N, C-alpha and C positions, 0 to 999 in steps of 0.2 A: 340407766336407760339402755336397753339392748341395742346393739348396732346391727344395721341391715347389711348384708353382703354387698360389696361394691361390684357393679358390673364391669368396671374397668379392671379390677383385680382378677375377675374371672377370665377376661380376655387375655391378660398378661400371663396368667397361670392356668391354661386350659387343662382339663382333666384328660389324660391320655387314655385311649381305649385299652382294654385288657388284652394281653397277648393270649394265644391259644394255650400256652403252657400254664399261665395263671388260672385260666378257666378250668382246665383239666385238673389241676392241683386242688382247686376248690370243690371239685366233683359236681360242677354245674352241667349236667348232661345236656339239657335242652339248649343252653347257651353255646356249648361246644358244637352241637349239631348245626345250630344256626350259623356259627362262625365258619364251619367247614363248607356249608352250602353257599356262602356269600363270597368266598375267596377262590381265586383260580389255582390250578394245581401247582404251579411253580412257587406261589406264595406259601401254600400249605407245606410243600416240601422244605422250604427254607425254615419254617417254624419247627418242623419235625427235627431237622438237622441240629437245631439249637438245644433240643431237649436231651435229657438222659434217656437211656434205652427203655426203661420201664414206662415213663410218661409218654414217650413217643409211640410205644407199642399200644398203649391205651387209646391215644388219639387216632392212630391209624385204623384200629379196629372199628371205629365209629363211621368210617367211610363205606359207601356202597361199593359193590364189586367193580363197576366200570370206572368210577372215580378213583378208587384205590389203585388201579393199574396205572392211570394217568399220573397220579402223584408219585407212585413208586418209581416210574421211569425217569422222573425229574431228580431223584435222589442220587447222591454219589454212591459208588459201590460199597464203601465202608458203612454208610448209613443204611443201605439196602440190607446188608448182612445183619445189622442190629435188629431191623424190623422182622426179617425172616425168622430169626432165632426165637421170637416171641409168638409166632403163629402156630396154630394147630395144623396137623398134617393135611387135612382136606383143603383149608384155605391156602396153605403154603403151596400145595401142588397146583391149584387153580391159578395162583398168581404167577408162578414161574413158567407155567405152560403158556400163558397168554403173552409173555414177553417176546419181543423180537429176538431172534437168535444172537445178533451181534451185541445187543444190550445185555443179554444173559451171559454171554461169554466175557464181556467186559467186567461184569460183577464177579464172575467165578475166578478171574485172574488174580484177584486180591483176597479171595475168600479162604478161610481155614479149610483144611481137608474135610473136616466133619460137615461143614455147611455145603461144600462143593459136592460131596458124596450124596447128601440128602437131596440136593437140587437135581442132580442127574438121575437119581433113583426115582424121583417123582415125575419125570418127563415121559411122554409117549415115545415110542421107538423112533419116529420121524424127527421129532424135535431134539431128542438125545443125539441122533446121528449128526444133525446140522451143527449142534453146539460142540460136539466132540471134534468135528472137522475144523471148526474155527480155532479151537484151543490147540489143535495140532500144528498151527503155524508158529514161526518163531516169535518170541516176545518182542513187542514193539513194531511188528510188521503190519502191513496193510491187511493181511489175511485175518488178523485178530479183530479188526474194526469193521470190516466190510459186512454187508448183508448178503447172504446167499439167496435170499428170496427175490428173484429178479424175473421180470417178464422179458424173455429174449425172443426176437422175431427172426424167422428165416428170411433170407434176402430175396427169395424168388416168389414172394406172395404179393398180392395187391393191397392197397390201402384199406379196402373194405375188409379183407381177411385179417389184416393186422389189427384193426379196431375191434373186430370180433374176438381176437385172441386176448387183447387187453381187457375186454369186458369179462371174459371167462376166467382169466388168471390174475387180474389186477387186485382183487380183494385179498389175495394171499401174499401180495408183494408189498414191500415197505414203501416203494415209490414207483410211479409209472410215468414221470415227467421225462426221464431219459430212458430210451429203450435201446439196448444193445442189439445189433444185427449180427447174426452168426451164419456160418455155412453149415453143411450137413454134418461136419465133424465138431460142431459147436465152437469153432474157432472164430474169434472176433474179427469181423470185417469192417466195422464202423458203428456209428450210432445214428439214431433218428429221434428227434424231439416229438413228443406227443402233439405239440402245437402244429407241426408240419403235417402230421397225419390228419388231424381234424380239419385243416384248411385245404387239403388237397382233394382232387376228384377221386371217387371210390375206385376207379379202374386203374389209377396210377400205380406202377410197380414200386415197391419199397426200395429196390435197388437204385431207382432214379432219385430218391430223396436222401439216401444214406450219406453221412459225412465220413468218408473213408480215412481221413487224416486225423481222426479223433485222438485226443490225449488219453492214455491209459497207464495203468501201473501193474506191476507184477506182484503177486501175493506175498512174496518174500521181501519186497522193497520196504524201506523205512516208512512207517505211517506218517511221521512228521513231514518227511520230504514230499510224500504224496499229497498231504493236506495243504502244504504251502504251494505245491504245483497247482492245485485247484484254485487257490486264491489268486495266483498269477494269471491263470487262464480264464478266470471267472466261470468255471464249470459248475453246474448245479450238482452233478454226480459224476463220479469217475469210474469207468469200467475197470475191473480187476481180472487179470488172466493168470494162468499158471505158466510153467516154463515152456509149454508147448503151444502157447497163445490160445488155449481154450478158456472160455468165459467161466469164471467161478463166482463172481459177485460184483457188487457196486459199493464204492465208498460214497456215502451220502453226505450232503453239506453239513448236516447237524453233527454227524460223527467226526467229520474233518474239523469242525469248529472246536469240538471237545478235545481233539488231539492237540491242536495248536494251543488251546487254553492250558492244558495240562503241561505241555512243554514250556510255555512261557512262565507258568507258575513255578515249575522246578528251577528254571533259570533265575528267576527273581529271588528264590530262596537261597540258591548258591551264591548269587552275586552279593547278597546281604550277609553272607557268612553263616548260613543256617542250613541244616539238613532238610531236604524236601519231605513233606508229609501230606497225607490225605485226611480229609475230614473238615468239618466246619470249625472256624476259629472260635466262635462263641461256645461251642460244646466241648472244647479242649480244656483240660485242667491245667493249673499252674505248673505242676511238676512235669506234665507231658510237654508243654511248650518249652520249659527250661531244658528238658532232656534233649530236644532237637537242636537247641542252640548251644548247649554247653560244650560239646566236642569241638566245634569250630572255634569258639572263643578260647578254649584251652590251647588249641594248636596255634592260634594267632598270638596268644600271650607268650608261648614258648618262642615263637618266631621273633617277637618283639625284643627278646633278650639281645638280639643283634645290635639294637640301638644302644643298650646299656654297655655292651662290649666296645662299641665305637667311641662312646663318650669317655669310657675309661682309658682307651688307648690315646686319646687326645687330651687327657686330664692336664698335662703340663701346659698346653696351649691355652686352655681355659684359665689356668691360674695366672698366666702372664697377662692375658687380656680378658678380664672377667666380663666385660661388656658384651663379649660374643654370645654369652649364654642368654642374653635378653631376646635374641632373635631366633633362637632354635625353634620354639613352637611355631612361629610365623613361617619359617622356611620349610620345615617338614610338612606343615599343614598345606602350604601351597603346592608342594611337590606331590603329596598324597592325593590331593583333589585333582590335580592335572592328570595323574596316572589313572585315577578312578574314572574320570570322564572318558579318557581314551579307551580304557578297557571296556566300559559299558557300550560305547559306540561300536567297537569292534565285535563284541559278542552279538549285539543286535544285527550288525551287518552280516555276520556269519549265519545267523539264524534265518534270515530272509533271503539268503543267497546273493547278496550284493558283493560279498568278498569271498574269495576262494583261497585255498592253501597256497596256490601258485602266485598269489599277489603279495607274498610276504615282503619282498624287497620294496615294492611300491608302497606298502603300508608303512614300512620303517621310514622311508624317505618323506612321505607325506606327514606322518605324525611328528617326526623330528622338526620339520619346518613349522608345523602348527605350534609345537612346544616353544620354539625360539620366539615366535610372534607373541604368544601369551606371556612368556618370561620377560620379554622386553616391555610389555605393557605393565606388568606387575613391578618390574624393576624401577620404573619411573616413580611409582607410588612408594616402593620400599626405600629407595634412596632418599626421598624427601623426608620420610619418617625417621630413618636412621640418622640423617644429618642433623635433624632437629634435636635428637637426644644424645648422640655420642660423638658426633663429629664426622668429617669428610672421609677419613681413611676407612673406617668401619662401614660407612655408607657405601663406599665403592665395593667392599667385600660382599655386602648384602646384595647389591645390584647385580654383580657378576654371578653370584651364586643363584639368584632367582632365574636368570636366563639359562644357565647350565642345567639346573635341577629340573626346570620345567621341560626343557628339551629332552632330558634323560627320562623323566617320568612318563611323558607322552609316548616316547619310543617304546619303553618297557610295557606300558599299558596296552598299546596297540599290537605289540609283538607276541606277548604271552598267550593270548587266546588262540592265535594262529599256530603257534608251536604246539600248544595242547591239542589242537585239532589234528595235527600231523602225527602226534603220539597216541591218537585215539583216546584222548582224555576229554571229558566234557569241558568246553572252553569256559563255561560259567564257574567251574571250580576254581580257576586261577584268575578270577576277575577282581573286582574292586577291593575287598578286604586284603587279599593276598598281595596284590600290587601295592596297596598303600603301605603295608608292613615292610615290604622290600624297599620301597622308595624312601621310607623313613630312615632306614639304616644307611643306604647308599647316599642319601641326601646329606646326612651328617658328614660323611667322608668328603663329599664335594665341598661342603662349607668349610671344614677345617683345613683342607688342602689349599683352598683359595685364600683363606686367612693367612696361612703360613707363607704363601707366595707373595701376597700383597703387603703384609705387615712385617714379614721377615722374622716371625716368632717360631 
């Protein structure tokens, strides 16, 4: 007798909707068009980033012109380049011409010379000039991320005239919520919010509304520092000026958010012992991911030979008191974790401006005390475990070692990022994995020297 499907089984194992990639690969054109019409641009961009270049190109060409631009601007630069390489010249030119100059410059920063040349050649003279100007600023500077399309207001006009200027020029600007106010030499004198203009009487002078102590950045300043400054001051947009205080653009909140996201992503990669890379994780191949991780793992493996050397140097001590070997994993694990915690906290504090290079001695003193407290707490547990297995004398060795090794590890973990900052090295490079490897070797030295002192071996 045939069995009917169970509704309970259907609820427990619901059929998942097909992804865009599956639909395109099956060549279901109408289903793909329906999928693209019913999903927002950021979702479509995420699906495209997961696909190989050929499949993503096919799906992208199904989008209408306006929607294609919205989706394209949601993609990461590496994915934008892959899409552009598969477009015909006419579609290619229309797409890059419609992009905002800062988004275009962001894409070209990472593009191969062939793609960059094709993009610049397809632009109108005005768009090419703005893009080239942005690319002329130093790598990682605010100038590379700002938008030059700004509505700037003279300080000696009325609110009515200012609103008329916004209506005339606002369509060509990326944002009109923050309006820089300039003098006759285009030097920044302050800002005024659009809200203030709308709510003020028409005859009011703009100079009466301008905030003269507005936060700003110089075009050559670090983009990450400027973006974090915006976060601290809660600014929606940040005016950018040149060396002579002339207005050259605005750093908008969405670009600032991307700068911080990219910096945090790079720091996280380095903190985990991997080289930073761009692109979607699901679109990366096994060998690609392995390549980014292999170098650091190899370096850390070589560095770990210090642990082998230390163990060999104290081989005689281990032969006399073999029970000491039982606690090596526990001790170096505790020290490595304490050091990694301190390093992570310090890298984060440096990134958000809570700690400066001049705070080195304060950080050393603070982390040393934190390490002693943590070591003391762990020593209570460690002594109890050791006493139950091997007796009181070795338990004392374990307890003392835990206090010393945690204090040492926390001090090293908190200090190394600050020292790296002074040496102009990315603090994330010398974070958790490097600290853990160093603490493993030095922790063994502490352990064996403590054992020799307490046990007399």
